[in-house]
C-alpha positions, 0 to 999 in steps of 0.5 A: 947605196948608203955607206956603213960610215954614213949609217954610223955617222947618223947614229952618232948625231941622233945618239947625242942630240935626240935623247929622251926627256927625263919625264918620258923616261920616268913614265916609261920605266914605271909603265915597263915595270908594271907590264914586265912583272904582270901576268901578261909579261912578254918576259920569260926566263933566260934569253929574250927571243921574242921581240915581236911580243914586246909591243906594250913595252915602251922605249923612247917614243916607240916600243921595244918590239919596233926598235929594242933589238940593241937593248935586248942584245945587251941584255942577252949578252950580259945574261950569258956572262952571268951579270944580271937578269930579270924585269927590273934589269931590262927596265933599267937598261931601257932607261939607261939607253934612253939617256944616251943611246936612243937614236932619234928618241928610239925610232931607229933603235940604239947606237952601237957606240952606246952599247960599247960605252955601256959595256966599258962603263960596267967593266966588260972588256970588249972591242968594236970590230968593223970587218968580218975577217977581224971576227974572232971566236969569242964566247959572247958577242953582239953584232949589228947587221943589215938584214939584207945586204942587197936591200937596205930598206930591210933595216938593221938588226942587232943580236947577241951570239953565244958559243955553245957546245954544238956551235954558236946560237944567235939570240932574238933571230928566228931565221938564224942558221944553227950549228955554226962553228965560227962567229963569222959563219954565225954572223953570216947566218943571222938572216938570208943575206946579212952584211956586218956593220960592226960587232962587239 
């Protein structure tokens, strides 16, 4: 069993000491702009729900399909809040997280602390919650979870959740439970047996 505290400590270390080099960030940005605005762009209008189709969009030394869920969750949350959207914005977000946040140069996604830093810096009022019982029914949230609480090898996933008229919607999670009336229920419906690491 690996404790959540150890996972978070690993993210902190890899966040600060394994950033993506400036040359690589520039190459990724130029590549991503071309492919996100071209005919075969995986980006549609609205929320990003199709992470598995982002294999040609670069993030650090890997791809958004492999490790981009945290950035997509931030994008989806900001889209829900009416802040910004579009190909240029997601390309900028990728670059920002490559500077500070791309854990192990992107191979294990982005640090939850980097998400909080980004939102704070851009004037989005938020707080980190570590326990399910502390979750409150806000209109927009970002949750990082173990996909399977019984098997940590099933990896970690980060999603945005938005409160709609018929319940919470979990974005970029195809197997998520629909129609949940509380944020806690929605977080517990992200996958078959999820376990919360933290929520923002």
